[in-house]
FIGU-273414 format. One record per atom (N, C-alpha, C, CB): residue in one letter; x, y, z. Coordinates in steps of 0.05 Angstrom, whole numbers, plus 5000, padded with zeros to 4 digits. Each point is the difference from the previous one (the first is absolute). Glycine has a CB too. Layout:
<rs>
AXYZ ...
</rs>
This chain:
<rs>
M418524878750 M497950205001 M501050264988 M498049785041 N500450354944 N500850264987 N500050225021 N498049854957 A504250305043 A500350225020 A498350244994 A504649845008 E494650194967 E498350234992 E497149945009 E503150114960 H495850095054 H497249975009 H498150024977 H501350195044 H496549674958 H497950004980 H498950294995 H498949525012 E500850635010 E498850264998 E501750204983 E497949925044 T504750034954 T501750194986 T499749974969 T503149995039 R495749794952 R499849964971 R497250064990 R503449655004 V495050495011 V497250064991 V500050224980 V498349855045 L503150374959 L500150224982 L502549994983 L497350285032 P502549814943 P502450014984 P502050205011 P497449874959 A505150095036 A502150175012 A500050284988 A502849605007 W496250444970 W499950274987 W497850185010 W501949794960 L496150095054 L497750165008 L500650215021 L497249614990 Y504350335030 Y500650205021 Y501650244989 Y500049635033 P502250334953 P501450234989 P498450164980 P504249755008 A494250114976 A498450154980 A497950175014 A500749634967 A498050265053 A498050165015 A501350235015 A497149595005 F505250375006 F501450215014 F500750234981 F501849675032 W499450274945 W500950214982 W497650134986 W504349764994 L493550115004 L497650124989 L498750175021 L499449624969 A500850305056 A498750155022 A501350275005 A498749575020 L503950444977 L501450265006 L499050234984 L504049735012 P495950264962 P499050234985 P497050055004 P503549924967 V495049875036 V497150035004 V499550155027 V499049584973 L502350345048 L499750135026 L501150285000 L500249555022 L502050504963 L501150274998 L497950184986 L504749814999 L494250094979 L498050164986 L497550055017 L501749814957 S497649995059 S497650035017 S500550215022 S498749534991 L503950515016 L500650215020 L500250284987 L502449665026 L498650354949 L500550264988 L497650114985 L504749864996 L493649974993 L497750104985 L497650055018 L501749754960 P497050485036 P497550055015 P497949784993 P501050505002 G497949395018 G498049794996 G501249744992 G496950354987 G505749625015 G501349764992 G500249795022 G502650274969 A496549795054 A500149815022 A498249764995 A500950375031 E496949674955 E498349784993 E501449804982 E496050305005 I505649794977 I501649824982 I501849835017 I499850344962 G501649785057 G501849855017 G498649805017 G502950395001 V494849685009 V498449815017 V499149774983 V498550375030 W500449684946 W499149784983 W502349834991 W496350294984 F506049835011 F502449844992 F500849825023 F501550364969 M498649745055 M500949845023 M497949785006 M502450405019 M495149644974 M498049795003 M500349794978 M496950325022 A504049774954 A500249824978 A502449825001 A497750344973 V504549745040 V502449845001 V499549735012 V502750425003 P496149565021 P499549735011 P497949844984 P501250185045 A497049964942 A498049864984 A501349884975 A496450315016 V505549834972 V501449904977 V501849765009 V500050464978 A501249575045 A501749785010 A498349755005 A503150345022 A494549704989 A498249775004 A499249874974 A498450215043 L501049964937 L499349904974 L502349854987 L496950384995 V505549715008 V502449864990 V500249735014 V502350444990 V497249555036 V500249755015 V497949804989 V501750255041 V495949854955 V497949824990 V500849894972 V496550265025 V504349914957 V500649914973 V502549824999 V497950424983 T504249665031 T502549854997 T500249745017 T502150434990 N496249555030 N500249775018 N497749814999 N502750285029 W495349774953 W497649845000 W500649704995 W497550404983 S504249544998 S500649724995 S502049885019 S499050094952 R502750075061 R502149905018 R499049985028 R503450204970 D495250005041 D499250005028 D497250125002 D504850035016 R493249804982 R497250095000 R499250145025 R499049634969 S502050295055 S499150125025 S500950305002 S500249545022 V502350514969 V500950285000 V498450174980 V504749845013 S494750054964 S498550144980 S497150055010 S502849794964 L496050025049 L497350045011 L500050215022 L498949534989 G503250475027 G500250215021 G500250284988 G502249675030 A499450364949 A500350254986 A497450084986 A504949924994 L493749894995 L497450054987 L497950085020 L501249674965 I498850215058 I498150085021 I500650285009 I499549525015 A503150554988 A500750275007 A499150204979 A504049825025 L496350124950 L499050184979 L497050035000 L503949864972 I494749925033 I497050025002 I499250175023 I499649544979 G501850425044 G499450175024 G500650294994 G501149625029 L501050444958 L500650284993 L497950114981 L504949915005 G494249944976 G497950094982 G497450055015 G502149744964 L497350095056 L497650045016 L500250255017 L499349515001 V503050555010 V500450245015 V499650254983 V503249755030 V497950254946 V499750224982 V497150034992 V504749944983 A493949845011 A497250014992 A498250115023 A500849624968 V499650285056 V498450095023 V500650295006 V499949535018 R502650554980 R500650285004 R498750184980 R504449865019 A495450054956 A498750164980 A497050025005 A503449864967 L495449935044 L497250005008 L499450195023 L499649544983 I502250465036 I499750175024 I500450294993 I501549625029 A500550444955 A500750284995 A498150144981 A504749885007 
</rs>
Protein backbone atom coordinates (compact mmCIF):
# COMPACT_ATOMS: atom_id res chain seq x y z
CA UNK A 1 0.00 0.00 0.00
CA UNK A 2 1.27 3.47 -0.85
CA UNK A 3 2.18 5.52 2.23
CA UNK A 4 1.30 8.80 0.53
CA UNK A 5 -2.30 9.80 1.12
CA UNK A 6 -4.53 10.45 -1.86
CA UNK A 7 -5.47 13.92 -0.58
CA UNK A 8 -1.88 15.15 -0.71
CA UNK A 9 -1.68 14.69 -4.48
CA UNK A 10 -4.70 16.83 -5.37
CA UNK A 11 -2.93 20.18 -5.79
CA UNK A 12 0.38 20.66 -7.59
CA UNK A 13 3.34 21.23 -5.30
CA UNK A 14 4.12 24.66 -6.82
CA UNK A 15 0.70 26.15 -6.02
CA UNK A 16 1.14 26.80 -2.29
CA UNK A 17 4.50 28.61 -2.52
CA UNK A 18 3.38 30.58 -5.58
CA UNK A 19 0.19 31.75 -3.86
CA UNK A 20 2.10 32.64 -0.71
CA UNK A 21 4.75 34.73 -2.47
CA UNK A 22 2.11 36.43 -4.57
CA UNK A 23 -0.04 37.13 -1.52
CA UNK A 24 2.67 38.93 0.43
CA UNK A 25 3.05 41.96 -1.86
CA UNK A 26 -0.67 42.11 -2.64
CA UNK A 27 -1.58 42.18 1.04
CA UNK A 28 1.19 44.67 1.80
CA UNK A 29 -0.12 46.98 -0.91
CA UNK A 30 -3.66 46.56 0.37
CA UNK A 31 -2.47 47.76 3.78
CA UNK A 32 -0.39 50.68 2.53
CA UNK A 33 -2.58 52.10 -0.22
CA UNK A 34 -5.71 54.05 0.65
CA UNK A 35 -8.68 52.06 -0.51
CA UNK A 36 -6.47 49.05 -1.13
CA UNK A 37 -8.23 46.82 1.37
CA UNK A 38 -10.72 45.79 -1.29
CA UNK A 39 -7.87 44.47 -3.45
CA UNK A 40 -6.61 42.35 -0.57
CA UNK A 41 -10.07 40.98 0.16
CA UNK A 42 -10.70 40.07 -3.48
CA UNK A 43 -7.27 38.45 -3.71
CA UNK A 44 -7.86 36.37 -0.60
CA UNK A 45 -11.21 35.26 -2.05
CA UNK A 46 -9.59 34.43 -5.39
CA UNK A 47 -6.83 32.20 -4.01
CA UNK A 48 -9.11 29.28 -2.99
CA UNK A 49 -11.15 29.74 -6.18
CA UNK A 50 -8.01 29.43 -8.31
CA UNK A 51 -6.93 26.40 -6.28
CA UNK A 52 -10.34 24.78 -6.88
CA UNK A 53 -10.08 25.57 -10.59
CA UNK A 54 -6.62 23.98 -10.72
CA UNK A 55 -8.03 20.89 -8.98
CA UNK A 56 -10.85 20.63 -11.52
CA UNK A 57 -8.55 21.00 -14.52
CA UNK A 58 -5.64 18.85 -13.36
CA UNK A 59 -7.59 16.00 -11.77
CA UNK A 60 -10.60 15.59 -14.08
CA UNK A 61 -9.23 12.52 -15.88
CA UNK A 62 -7.50 11.04 -12.82
CA UNK A 63 -10.02 11.53 -10.00
CA UNK A 64 -13.48 12.64 -11.08
CA UNK A 65 -14.96 12.77 -7.55
CA UNK A 66 -12.37 15.29 -6.32
CA UNK A 67 -12.86 17.37 -9.46
CA UNK A 68 -16.63 17.34 -9.07
CA UNK A 69 -16.31 18.42 -5.46
CA UNK A 70 -14.10 21.34 -6.47
CA UNK A 71 -16.48 22.23 -9.31
CA UNK A 72 -19.47 22.22 -6.94
CA UNK A 73 -17.51 24.49 -4.58
CA UNK A 74 -16.81 26.90 -7.45
CA UNK A 75 -20.47 26.90 -8.49
CA UNK A 76 -21.48 27.57 -4.88
CA UNK A 77 -19.02 30.45 -4.66
CA UNK A 78 -20.39 31.87 -7.90
CA UNK A 79 -23.94 31.64 -6.55
CA UNK A 80 -22.93 33.42 -3.34
CA UNK A 81 -21.33 36.26 -5.33
CA UNK A 82 -24.37 36.49 -7.65
CA UNK A 83 -26.91 36.54 -4.80
CA UNK A 84 -24.83 39.08 -2.91
CA UNK A 85 -24.81 41.32 -5.98
CA UNK A 86 -28.60 41.03 -6.21
CA UNK A 87 -29.08 41.88 -2.55
CA UNK A 88 -26.66 44.81 -2.45
